[in-house]
N, C-alpha and C positions, 0 to 999 in steps of 0.2 A: 504493500499499501504506500502511496506517495505521502510525503509528510511535509511537503515544501508548497507554499501556497501556489495557486495558478498565477503566470506571470512572472515567477521568480526566475531571474536570469541575470548573469552578469553581464556588465555593460562590455562595449568593445575595449579591446586590450589598451590601446592608448589612454582611454578615460579611466580605466580600472587602474592604469601605472600613476596617473595623476592622482587619484584618490588615495591609493596607497601610500604614496609617496608623502602627500599632504599629512595624511594620517599620522605617519612615522615622524614626520618633522614637528608636527604640532606636540605630538606626544613626548618626543624627547625634549622639545622645548618647555613643556610644562612640567616634566619631571626635574629638570634642572633649576628652574625658576621657583618650583614649589610655591604657587599662590596660595594665599588662605583660602579654605574650603568650610563653609559654613551652610546650615540650612537655608538661608537666604540664598547663597550662590547656586545651590541647587533649584530652589524655586525659580529662580532666575533664568534657568533653562527652559522653563515652560514654554515662553513665546518661541524658543527654538524648535521645541517639539511640533507646535502648532505650524510653524513655517515648512518645515518637512511634510506634514500631511496636505498643506495647500499646494506645496511644489509638486507632489504626486497626483494630487488631482488635476492639476493642470498638464501633467504628463500624460494621465489616462484618457483626457478628452482631447489630447492632441495640440495643446495651444502654446508649447513651449517650442521657441526657435529650435531648428535643426542643431545648430552648434552645440546647444547645451542641454538637448533633450535626453540623452543618456544619463545624465546626472540626476534625473528625475525618476528613474525607474526603480524597481525592487530588485536586489537591496541597496543599490547605489544611493537612493536617496539618504539612508541612513548614514551612510559615509560622508555623503556631501554635507549633510548639516552638521555631522560632528566635527568635520574640518572647519566650517565656517564658524561654530560656536567656540571651539577650540582654540581657532586662530584669534578670535575677537578677545577670549579670556587671556591669552597669551600676550597679545599687543596691550592690553590693559595692565597685565601684572607688571610688564616691563616699564610702562610709564608710572607704575606705583599708583594706578588708581582703579584696582579692580574691585570695586565695591559692586553688590548684588545690583543695586541701580543701574550702573554703568554698564553691567553685564546685559541686564534684561532690556536695556533700552533698544539697541540695535536689533534684538530679536523681536521686540514689538513692532519696531518699524517695517522690518522685513515682512513680519507675518501680516501686519495690515495691509502691505502693498500686495501680498500674493492672494489674500483673500478677497479683497476688491477686485483683482483681475479676475479670479474665478467667479465671483458673484456677478460681477460686470458682464462676462461672457455668458452666462445665463440669462440676465436680463437683456442683452442684446440679442440673443436667439428666441426670446420669449419663451423660454423654459423653466425660468426661475420660479420655484415653488418652495418656499420656505416653511409652510405650515408644519408638515410632519417632523422635519428635521428640528423644528422649533419645540414639538412637543416632546421629543425624545431628549432634547437638552433639559426640559423641564423637569422631566420624570427623573433623569440621572441626578438631577441637584435635589430632588426631592428624597431620595432613596439613599442618597449619600450619607446625610447625617444619622439616618435610621439605620443603616448598617453599622456606622462608627459607634452610633450609641449602644447597639448589640454587642458589637465585638468587645468594647471597653468594659461592659457589665459582665459578660463571660470572663474576660482576661483583663483585669485593669491594668496590668502591665505593658497592655498593647499602647496605652495612653502615652508612652515614652516616645512611640514613633512620630508623635506631634503632627504638625502641619502637612509634612511629606506623606505622612501614613494616610491622611484625610484625602490629599491629592491623588494617592495611588488608588485608593477606592473609588474615588469620583472617575478617574480615567477609565478604570475597568468598568463601572456602572455605565458610563458613556458609552464605551464600545459594545457592552452587552445590549442596553436597551436599543442603541442605534441599529445594531444587528437584527433585532427581534423586530423593529419596525421595517427595516429593509426587507427581510423574508416575509413577514406576515401581513404587511400592508401596500407595500410598495412594488413587490413582486421580484426584488434583487436575489442573486444566488450567493452563496458563501464559497471565498475562494480557499480558505484553509481547511485542509482535510479533518484534522481533529474536531474543528468546530462543526463541521458537516457531521461527523458521528454523533455529536450531541443532539444536533437538530434533527437527526434521523431517528433517534433515540425517541426523541419527544413525540415525532411524527407516527411512531407506531404505538403511542398512547391512544385510548380511547377519547382523551381530551383534545386531540389535534384538531378536531372539527369544530371545536366549540372555542378554545382559546389559542389556537396555533401552536408552533413549534418553539418560538422565540423566548417562552418564558424559562424554559430549564436551561438555556444558554446563559440568561441573565442569572440565575441562581447559581449556576456553577461558577461563573465568573467572578460573583459577590464572595462566593465560598471560598474559593481558591485564593483569591487576593487579600480576604481577611486571615486566612491562615498563614500566608506569607508575611504579612505586616505584622501579626502576634509573633512569628518566629524571628525576624528582624529587629523587634524591639529591645531585646538585650544585646544585641550587636550595636545597634545605635548609641545604646548607652555606655558600653564599654570601649567601642571604636567609632566615635562620632562621625569622622570623615569617610571611613569606610563604609558604615552602615547607611550614612545620609546618600552616598553615591548609589549604593544598591537600592535604596528605596526610590530613588529618582529614576534609575533604570526600569524598575517595577512599574513606576507611574508612566513611564513612556511608552511601554508595550502595550498599556490600555488606551492612553490618550491619544497617542498617534492615530491609530486606526479608527478611533472613536470620531475623532476631529474630520478625518478623511472621509468616514462616512457621512457625516452630516453636510459637508460640502459638496460632496458627489450627489447626494439626494437632493440638495436643495437646487443645483443648477440643471438636474437632468430632466426636470418637468414631469417625473414619477408621481 
């Protein structure tokens, strides 16, 4: 059985070389300069995650210039954003101004530009339809504090994960709910094999014709991310830098696909 999502393909060799070289260069630079890393710095990477999602949406709908199009594919887009965010962090560190605010600001500008381009393309094509993506966002915002409250009641120690833990739960709630809306309401398919297995399992239940199949995916996502956040709480207490970085990665794995879903659904006219 395939384990990689549909559309997963390495970019052409010249682009791959550029990305790998950029990643290595930025990584070495960050290791040598050792900029301060706090929860605020990891949260400052959230706009960069949104930028990656928007960039990939533009790639999917064919709106990227051919010269940079390979940078927006899967998995190249992850490396692209990592290089851009890392290079920005490195430049700020060298200038001794690597505050969370300064790190977030370029990401906010880039994310805003790419989101506007994506939404503008839907508006120009007459396919802009933000209703269901907006509903998905609202539901994710509602169930995040509920999930966090349940988690911290069951395991009070999970509260050590702090804001990053909440963001991680929100990211996966957004991914789960947006996927459920895409599958059950808008008629989209699921590209990730493991996710399809969960949806197929829900489809085999007697409830499928009544409440659809996406609900099980949402529950699984929330359960898994809650367990991961709880497990990382002690690590965050003992090793704040490494723990925060891991929580940021957990958040990105959910938030990236979730934002991608919202944007793609919004401009598709579904």
